[in-house]
N, CA, C and O of each residue as an XYZ file, in Angstrom:
580
protein
N    -209.338   -167.929    101.241
C    -210.486   -167.111    101.552
C    -210.052   -165.657    101.524
O    -208.965   -165.326    101.997
N    -210.879   -164.794    100.981
C    -210.531   -163.370    100.895
C    -210.623   -162.725    102.265
O    -211.298   -163.235    103.159
N    -209.937   -161.594    102.424
C    -209.984   -160.852    103.685
C    -211.388   -160.432    104.035
O    -211.761   -160.455    105.208
N    -212.191   -160.041    103.035
C    -213.563   -159.599    103.291
C    -214.390   -160.753    103.835
O    -215.202   -160.557    104.739
N    -214.200   -161.945    103.302
C    -214.953   -163.104    103.782
C    -214.604   -163.439    105.217
O    -215.482   -163.795    106.004
N    -213.323   -163.330    105.570
C    -212.912   -163.618    106.948
C    -213.526   -162.620    107.909
O    -213.954   -162.998    109.000
N    -213.579   -161.339    107.520
C    -214.188   -160.320    108.391
C    -215.659   -160.631    108.584
O    -216.168   -160.573    109.704
N    -216.345   -160.961    107.498
C    -217.773   -161.271    107.575
C    -218.011   -162.461    108.501
O    -218.926   -162.428    109.324
N    -217.206   -163.503    108.377
C    -217.342   -164.666    109.250
C    -217.136   -164.288    110.716
O    -217.848   -164.773    111.595
N    -216.153   -163.414    110.972
C    -215.870   -163.005    112.347
C    -217.056   -162.278    112.950
O    -217.382   -162.477    114.120
N    -217.699   -161.440    112.162
C    -218.831   -160.678    112.669
C    -220.011   -161.589    112.948
O    -220.672   -161.438    113.976
N    -220.297   -162.542    112.048
C    -221.493   -163.356    112.206
C    -221.313   -164.531    113.155
O    -222.287   -164.984    113.758
N    -220.101   -165.031    113.302
C    -219.918   -166.203    114.149
C    -219.196   -165.911    115.449
O    -219.149   -166.759    116.340
N    -218.626   -164.698    115.567
C    -217.850   -164.392    116.761
C    -216.446   -164.969    116.712
O    -215.712   -164.871    117.696
N    -216.048   -165.573    115.587
C    -214.714   -166.172    115.463
C    -213.807   -165.239    114.683
O    -214.199   -164.708    113.644
N    -212.604   -165.042    115.178
C    -211.607   -164.233    114.499
C    -210.419   -165.144    114.242
O    -209.727   -165.543    115.179
N    -210.180   -165.469    113.000
C    -209.112   -166.408    112.674
C    -209.452   -167.793    113.211
O    -210.596   -168.053    113.582
N    -208.494   -168.652    113.252
C    -208.722   -170.003    113.761
C    -208.341   -170.157    115.220
O    -208.825   -171.068    115.891
N    -207.471   -169.274    115.727
C    -206.931   -169.461    117.068
C    -207.726   -168.756    118.159
O    -207.485   -169.005    119.340
N    -208.662   -167.889    117.802
C    -209.361   -167.107    118.821
C    -210.857   -167.353    118.765
O    -211.442   -167.494    117.692
N    -211.448   -167.400    119.912
C    -212.896   -167.528    120.009
C    -213.404   -166.319    120.768
O    -213.271   -166.246    121.989
N    -213.979   -165.381    120.059
C    -214.463   -164.151    120.669
C    -215.980   -164.119    120.625
O    -216.611   -164.702    119.743
N    -216.530   -163.441    121.572
C    -217.978   -163.299    121.648
C    -218.330   -161.814    121.711
O    -217.570   -161.002    122.238
N    -219.476   -161.484    121.171
C    -219.978   -160.114    121.238
C    -220.418   -159.841    122.669
O    -221.046   -160.685    123.308
N    -220.079   -158.646    123.170
C    -220.557   -158.244    124.487
C    -221.055   -156.814    124.409
O    -220.717   -156.069    123.489
N    -221.863   -156.445    125.390
C    -222.363   -155.085    125.520
C    -222.005   -154.590    126.912
O    -221.900   -155.375    127.854
N    -221.819   -153.272    127.033
C    -221.547   -152.718    128.345
C    -222.120   -151.319    128.461
O    -222.362   -150.635    127.467
N    -222.326   -150.920    129.694
C    -222.762   -149.555    130.000
C    -222.059   -149.111    131.274
O    -221.860   -149.900    132.198
N    -221.691   -147.852    131.308
C    -221.139   -147.266    132.527
C    -222.257   -147.019    133.518
O    -223.401   -146.783    133.131
N    -221.926   -147.074    134.783
C    -222.828   -146.615    135.832
C    -222.303   -145.262    136.275
O    -221.161   -145.132    136.716
N    -223.150   -144.267    136.148
C    -222.743   -142.899    136.475
C    -223.539   -142.396    137.667
O    -224.727   -142.685    137.809
N    -222.866   -141.642    138.513
C    -223.538   -140.985    139.627
C    -223.794   -139.544    139.194
O    -222.868   -138.804    138.862
N    -225.066   -139.166    139.205
C    -225.485   -137.821    138.823
C    -226.163   -137.218    140.058
O    -227.381   -137.316    140.208
N    -225.374   -136.594    140.943
C    -225.921   -136.158    142.231
C    -226.931   -135.012    142.127
O    -227.832   -134.909    142.959
N    -226.791   -134.162    141.130
C    -227.746   -133.063    140.940
C    -228.188   -133.084    139.486
O    -227.489   -132.593    138.600
N    -229.356   -133.659    139.259
C    -229.841   -133.853    137.899
C    -229.879   -132.554    137.102
O    -229.597   -132.549    135.903
N    -230.225   -131.460    137.761
C    -230.335   -130.184    137.053
C    -228.990   -129.681    136.528
O    -228.954   -128.911    135.569
N    -227.904   -130.098    137.134
C    -226.574   -129.672    136.677
C    -226.003   -130.599    135.609
O    -225.202   -130.167    134.779
N    -226.403   -131.855    135.622
C    -225.938   -132.802    134.614
C    -224.519   -133.303    134.806
O    -224.010   -134.035    133.957
N    -223.869   -132.931    135.898
C    -222.512   -133.421    136.159
C    -222.579   -134.869    136.625
O    -223.525   -135.277    137.299
N    -221.560   -135.637    136.254
C    -221.580   -137.039    136.664
C    -220.180   -137.522    137.001
O    -219.173   -136.946    136.588
N    -220.159   -138.603    137.770
C    -218.920   -139.288    138.143
C    -219.102   -140.754    137.748
O    -220.046   -141.404    138.198
N    -218.211   -141.272    136.918
C    -218.276   -142.692    136.564
C    -217.973   -143.517    137.814
O    -216.994   -143.267    138.517
N    -218.834   -144.507    138.078
C    -218.694   -145.264    139.314
C    -218.734   -146.774    139.122
O    -218.499   -147.515    140.077
N    -219.022   -147.243    137.925
C    -219.091   -148.687    137.725
C    -219.363   -149.031    136.285
O    -219.490   -148.150    135.435
N    -219.451   -150.322    136.015
C    -219.696   -150.817    134.666
C    -220.518   -152.093    134.753
O    -220.351   -152.901    135.666
N    -221.411   -152.255    133.779
C    -222.208   -153.475    133.634
C    -221.797   -154.108    132.312
O    -221.742   -153.422    131.291
N    -221.506   -155.405    132.315
C    -221.118   -156.124    131.100
C    -222.070   -157.295    130.896
O    -222.352   -158.059    131.819
N    -222.559   -157.418    129.658
C    -223.473   -158.502    129.296
C    -222.968   -159.175    128.028
O    -222.625   -158.505    127.054
N    -222.924   -160.508    128.044
C    -222.537   -161.302    126.878
C    -223.587   -162.396    126.701
O    -223.604   -163.376    127.446
N    -224.455   -162.222    125.718
C    -225.544   -163.164    125.501
C    -225.024   -164.568    125.204
O    -225.516   -165.550    125.760
N    -224.030   -164.655    124.328
C    -223.498   -165.955    123.916
C    -222.992   -166.776    125.095
O    -223.103   -168.002    125.085
N    -222.441   -166.119    126.108
C    -221.891   -166.812    127.272
C    -222.824   -166.759    128.477
O    -222.454   -167.195    129.567
N    -224.046   -166.222    128.284
C    -225.018   -166.073    129.380
C    -224.356   -165.403    130.584
O    -224.507   -165.845    131.723
N    -223.625   -164.335    130.306
C    -222.838   -163.654    131.324
C    -223.396   -162.261    131.583
O    -223.690   -161.512    130.651
N    -223.537   -161.929    132.851
C    -223.934   -160.584    133.267
C    -223.229   -160.289    134.577
O    -223.326   -161.058    135.533
N    -222.515   -159.165    134.616
C    -221.827   -158.778    135.846
C    -221.688   -157.268    135.895
O    -221.641   -156.593    134.867
N    -221.625   -156.762    137.105
C    -221.358   -155.344    137.331
C    -220.301   -155.236    138.406
O    -220.246   -156.035    139.341
N    -219.466   -154.231    138.250
C    -218.458   -153.916    139.266
C    -218.440   -152.419    139.431
O    -218.643   -151.667    138.478
N    -218.197   -151.998    140.650
C    -218.152   -150.562    140.906
C    -216.904   -150.207    141.702
O    -216.320   -151.035    142.401
N    -216.524   -148.949    141.566
C    -215.382   -148.399    142.299
C    -215.675   -146.905    142.472
O    -215.230   -146.075    141.679
N    -216.413   -146.590    143.501
C    -216.818   -145.209    143.742
C    -215.648   -144.400    144.292
O    -215.073   -144.750    145.322
N    -215.303   -143.326    143.604
C    -214.283   -142.394    144.069
C    -215.009   -141.338    144.908
O    -215.520   -140.350    144.382
N    -215.041   -141.567    146.206
C    -215.787   -140.706    147.123
C    -215.290   -139.260    147.056
O    -216.090   -138.325    147.079
N    -213.993   -139.082    146.974
C    -213.437   -137.728    146.920
C    -213.918   -136.971    145.682
O    -214.271   -135.794    145.761
N    -213.928   -137.653    144.549
C    -214.391   -137.035    143.303
C    -215.878   -136.691    143.396
O    -216.299   -135.611    142.980
N    -216.668   -137.614    143.943
C    -218.104   -137.366    144.095
C    -218.357   -136.157    144.982
O    -219.163   -135.291    144.641
N    -217.674   -136.094    146.114
C    -217.882   -134.980    147.041
C    -217.360   -133.654    146.485
O    -217.828   -132.590    146.889
N    -216.398   -133.708    145.564
C    -215.936   -132.474    144.911
C    -217.033   -131.904    144.005
O    -217.182   -130.687    143.886
N    -217.790   -132.790    143.375
C    -218.892   -132.365    142.500
C    -220.118   -131.981    143.316
O    -220.820   -131.025    142.986
N    -220.370   -132.731    144.384
C    -221.573   -132.508    145.192
C    -221.260   -132.794    146.660
O    -221.416   -133.928    147.114
N    -220.819   -131.776    147.408
C    -220.452   -131.990    148.812
C    -221.579   -132.572    149.662
O    -221.318   -133.202    150.687
N    -222.803   -132.372    149.254
C    -223.949   -132.865    150.023
C    -224.385   -134.280    149.621
O    -225.392   -134.778    150.125
N    -223.648   -134.925    148.730
C    -224.038   -136.243    148.215
C    -224.153   -137.273    149.339
O    -223.378   -137.261    150.295
N    -225.127   -138.153    149.204
C    -225.340   -139.259    150.136
C    -224.455   -140.430    149.683
O    -224.908   -141.309    148.950
N    -223.215   -140.432    150.118
C    -222.235   -141.424    149.670
C    -222.701   -142.840    150.007
O    -222.603   -143.737    149.169
N    -223.200   -143.046    151.209
C    -223.656   -144.399    151.585
C    -224.850   -144.833    150.747
O    -224.953   -146.004    150.383
N    -225.746   -143.915    150.438
C    -226.886   -144.233    149.564
C    -226.421   -144.635    148.174
O    -226.961   -145.571    147.585
N    -225.426   -143.938    147.647
C    -224.869   -144.271    146.338
C    -224.212   -145.646    146.391
O    -224.387   -146.456    145.480
N    -223.462   -145.910    147.450
C    -222.828   -147.233    147.589
C    -223.879   -148.348    147.637
O    -223.683   -149.409    147.044
N    -224.980   -148.115    148.332
C    -226.058   -149.118    148.386
C    -226.677   -149.337    147.010
O    -226.969   -150.472    146.635
N    -226.879   -148.263    146.260
C    -227.456   -148.389    144.918
C    -226.520   -149.168    143.993
O    -226.976   -150.015    143.224
N    -225.225   -148.892    144.061
C    -224.253   -149.631    143.251
C    -224.215   -151.106    143.654
O    -224.134   -151.987    142.798
N    -224.272   -151.365    144.947
C    -224.285   -152.758    145.431
C    -225.542   -153.489    144.955
O    -225.493   -154.683    144.658
N    -226.654   -152.781    144.884
C    -227.901   -153.394    144.411
C    -227.774   -153.790    142.939
O    -228.272   -154.844    142.543
N    -227.122   -152.971    142.132
C    -226.908   -153.308    140.721
C    -226.036   -154.561    140.620
O    -226.335   -155.466    139.841
N    -224.969   -154.612    141.396
C    -224.094   -155.785    141.377
C    -224.861   -157.039    141.793
O    -224.692   -158.103    141.198
N    -225.702   -156.907    142.815
C    -226.497   -158.036    143.288
C    -227.472   -158.513    142.212
O    -227.618   -159.714    141.988
N    -228.132   -157.576    141.556
C    -229.083   -157.947    140.511
C    -228.379   -158.652    139.355
O    -228.936   -159.572    138.757
N    -227.177   -158.232    139.044
C    -226.423   -158.903    137.983
C    -226.077   -160.340    138.376
O    -226.133   -161.244    137.542
N    -225.720   -160.551    139.639
C    -225.417   -161.916    140.104
C    -226.663   -162.788    140.058
O    -226.576   -163.993    139.820
N    -227.820   -162.181    140.285
C    -229.076   -162.925    140.257
C    -229.271   -163.739    141.519
O    -228.573   -163.549    142.515
N    -230.221   -164.638    141.461
C    -230.507   -165.495    142.601
C    -231.473   -164.862    143.578
O    -231.990   -163.770    143.343
N    -231.711   -165.561    144.680
C    -232.713   -165.155    145.670
C    -232.404   -163.798    146.301
O    -233.322   -163.022    146.566
N    -231.126   -163.499    146.546
C    -230.789   -162.230    147.202
C    -231.142   -161.020    146.341
O    -231.243   -159.907    146.859
N    -231.331   -161.219    145.039
C    -231.682   -160.121    144.132
C    -233.188   -159.946    143.997
O    -233.647   -159.092    143.238
N    -233.956   -160.743    144.722
C    -235.415   -160.616    144.664
C    -235.987   -161.230    143.400
O    -235.337   -162.033    142.730
N    -237.223   -160.836    143.085
C    -237.930   -161.408    141.937
C    -237.179   -161.157    140.631
O    -237.129   -162.038    139.772
N    -236.598   -159.980    140.469
C    -235.873   -159.655    139.234
C    -234.647   -160.543    139.061
O    -234.199   -160.757    137.935
N    -234.103   -161.057    140.144
C    -232.934   -161.923    140.078
C    -233.205   -163.255    139.415
O    -232.268   -163.974    139.066
N    -234.478   -163.601    139.232
C    -234.844   -164.852    138.565
C    -234.986   -164.682    137.055
O    -235.145   -165.666    136.333
N    -234.931   -163.447    136.580
C    -235.039   -163.193    135.139
C    -233.754   -163.618    134.436
O    -232.707   -163.760    135.066
N    -233.847   -163.817    133.121
C    -232.662   -164.164    132.326
C    -231.689   -162.981    132.332
O    -232.109   -161.835    132.490
N    -230.388   -163.255    132.158
C    -229.397   -162.171    132.179
C    -229.713   -161.031    131.210
O    -229.546   -159.864    131.562
N    -230.160   -161.347    130.010
C    -230.467   -160.310    129.029
C    -231.587   -159.393    129.486
O    -231.529   -158.182    129.275
N    -232.600   -159.964    130.108
C    -233.710   -159.149    130.620
C    -233.232   -158.236    131.746
O    -233.622   -157.071    131.820
N    -232.387   -158.775    132.617
C    -231.851   -157.945    133.703
C    -230.971   -156.832    133.158
O    -231.029   -155.705    133.649
N    -230.147   -157.132    132.138
C    -229.289   -156.102    131.544
C    -230.139   -154.990    130.939
O    -229.861   -153.811    131.159
N    -231.167   -155.353    130.183
C    -232.027   -154.340    129.561
C    -232.717   -153.486    130.613
O    -232.845   -152.274    130.445
N    -233.158   -154.107    131.688
C    -233.815   -153.346    132.747
C    -232.816   -152.398    133.415
O    -233.134   -151.234    133.661
N    -231.621   -152.889    133.707
C    -230.614   -152.070    134.380
C    -230.109   -150.922    133.512
O    -229.698   -149.887    134.037
N    -230.135   -151.090    132.203
C    -229.610   -150.051    131.316
C    -230.694   -149.147    130.736
O    -230.402   -148.280    129.912
N    -231.927   -149.340    131.154
C    -232.997   -148.451    130.699
C    -232.769   -147.052    131.278
O    -232.377   -146.916    132.437
N    -233.014   -146.017    130.475
C    -232.820   -144.647    130.985
C    -233.664   -144.389    132.234
O    -234.803   -144.845    132.332
N    -233.096   -143.664    133.169
C    -233.813   -143.318    134.392
C    -233.262   -142.017    134.946
O    -232.139   -141.626    134.626
N    -234.033   -141.359    135.759
C    -233.595   -140.082    136.336
C    -233.390   -140.237    137.830
O    -234.015   -139.546    138.635
N    -232.506   -141.154    138.187
C    -232.127   -141.365    139.574
C    -230.675   -140.925    139.734
O    -230.024   -140.559    138.755
N    -230.182   -140.960    140.930
C    -228.802   -140.519    141.145
C    -227.806   -141.460    140.470
O    -226.837   -140.990    139.874
N    -228.019   -142.770    140.545
C    -227.165   -143.730    139.838
C    -227.879   -144.083    138.534
O    -228.975   -144.644    138.541
N    -227.238   -143.746    137.422
C    -227.840   -143.924    136.104
C    -226.921   -144.725    135.191
O    -225.699   -144.657    135.320
N    -227.511   -145.486    134.267
C    -226.680   -146.143    133.251
C    -226.350   -145.155    132.146
O    -227.153   -144.283    131.812
N    -225.162   -145.302    131.587
C    -224.815   -144.532    130.400
C    -225.295   -145.268    129.170
O    -225.977   -146.287    129.280
N    -224.943   -144.761    127.996
C    -225.314   -145.448    126.755
C    -224.680   -146.832    126.681
O    -223.646   -147.090    127.297
N    -225.313   -147.712    125.923
C    -224.803   -149.066    125.724
C    -223.796   -149.053    124.580
O    -224.043   -148.473    123.523
N    -222.666   -149.698    124.806
C    -221.621   -149.852    123.799
C    -221.371   -151.347    123.614
O    -221.808   -152.152    124.437
N    -220.682   -151.719    122.557
C    -220.414   -153.127    122.307
C    -218.988   -153.392    121.892
O    -218.215   -152.470    121.636
N    -218.653   -154.659    121.831
C    -217.331   -155.065    121.403
C    -217.244   -156.576    121.311
O    -218.244   -157.282    121.441
N    -216.032   -157.060    121.085
C    -215.754   -158.493    121.052
C    -214.797   -158.811    122.179
O    -213.891   -158.030    122.471
N    -214.990   -159.948    122.811
C    -214.117   -160.346    123.909
C    -213.903   -161.847    123.905
O    -214.771   -162.612    123.484
N    -212.757   -162.249    124.371
C    -212.487   -163.669    124.575
C    -213.018   -164.118    125.934
O    -213.363   -165.286    126.113
N    -213.084   -163.194    126.888
C    -213.527   -163.533    128.234
C    -214.251   -162.336    128.855
O    -213.601   -161.361    129.232
N    -215.572   -162.389    128.968
C    -216.299   -161.252    129.523
C    -215.929   -160.939    130.972
O    -216.060   -159.793    131.403
N    -215.469   -161.936    131.732
C    -215.054   -161.667    133.119
C    -213.847   -160.720    133.148
O    -213.762   -159.827    133.992
N    -212.935   -160.931    132.226
C    -211.766   -160.065    132.115
C    -212.198   -158.680    131.646
O    -211.642   -157.672    132.080
N    -213.182   -158.633    130.766
C    -213.669   -157.369    130.209
C    -214.225   -156.456    131.293
O    -214.041   -155.241    131.233
N    -214.902   -157.028    132.281
C    -215.456   -156.221    133.372
C    -214.334   -155.450    134.064
O    -214.447   -154.241    134.266
N    -213.273   -156.129    134.423
C    -212.158   -155.478    135.118
C    -211.421   -154.496    134.214
O    -211.017   -153.420    134.656
N    -211.246   -154.871    132.944
C    -210.554   -153.988    132.001
C    -211.319   -152.673    131.848
O    -210.724   -151.595    131.884
N    -212.631   -152.765    131.678
C    -213.441   -151.556    131.518
C    -213.482   -150.735    132.802
O    -213.453   -149.505    132.755
N    -213.550   -151.402    133.932
C    -213.550   -150.679    135.205
C    -212.246   -149.893    135.354
O    -212.265   -148.728    135.749
N    -211.121   -150.525    135.040
C    -209.831   -149.841    135.120
C    -209.735   -148.685    134.126
O    -209.231   -147.612    134.455
N    -210.214   -148.912    132.933
C    -210.066   -147.911    131.868
C    -211.025   -146.738    132.006
O    -210.655   -145.603    131.708
N    -212.251   -146.992    132.453
C    -213.288   -145.951    132.407
C    -213.708   -145.402    133.760
O    -214.347   -144.353    133.830
N    -213.359   -146.094    134.831
C    -213.846   -145.670    136.145
C    -212.712   -145.299    137.085
O    -212.736   -144.217    137.673
N    -211.738   -146.150    137.240
C    -210.674   -145.915    138.220
C    -209.703   -144.839    137.777
O    -208.753   -144.530    138.497
């Protein structure tokens, strides 16, 4: 099989070679924008969605010192509650309310829709992963911590 054919197969089936099983995933950063008029932000979390694996998760790691350096008047506890609400909605179930009963893809689209609140999603990016659970931690370490 030619190299071009193998690449095409990997893109359409999520398979790379014979030894790896990768799936397409999407992610967005969760950013804290304490003063919308200034446009400054602090990365505080990540949302990862993998349709093929019916996976949706969010993790956050708020750097309080960094946030307060940008906005000394920031409501740190309010931001923590908003981040916790995103994580809860990703887990789904009764504790997430009515939206928690929606399919993971619907919840991801809702969570990543543009909004002008203090906790905002960044643009959606994509990639391939063997394990979306590992991807959540990898992205959190790389982009937030």
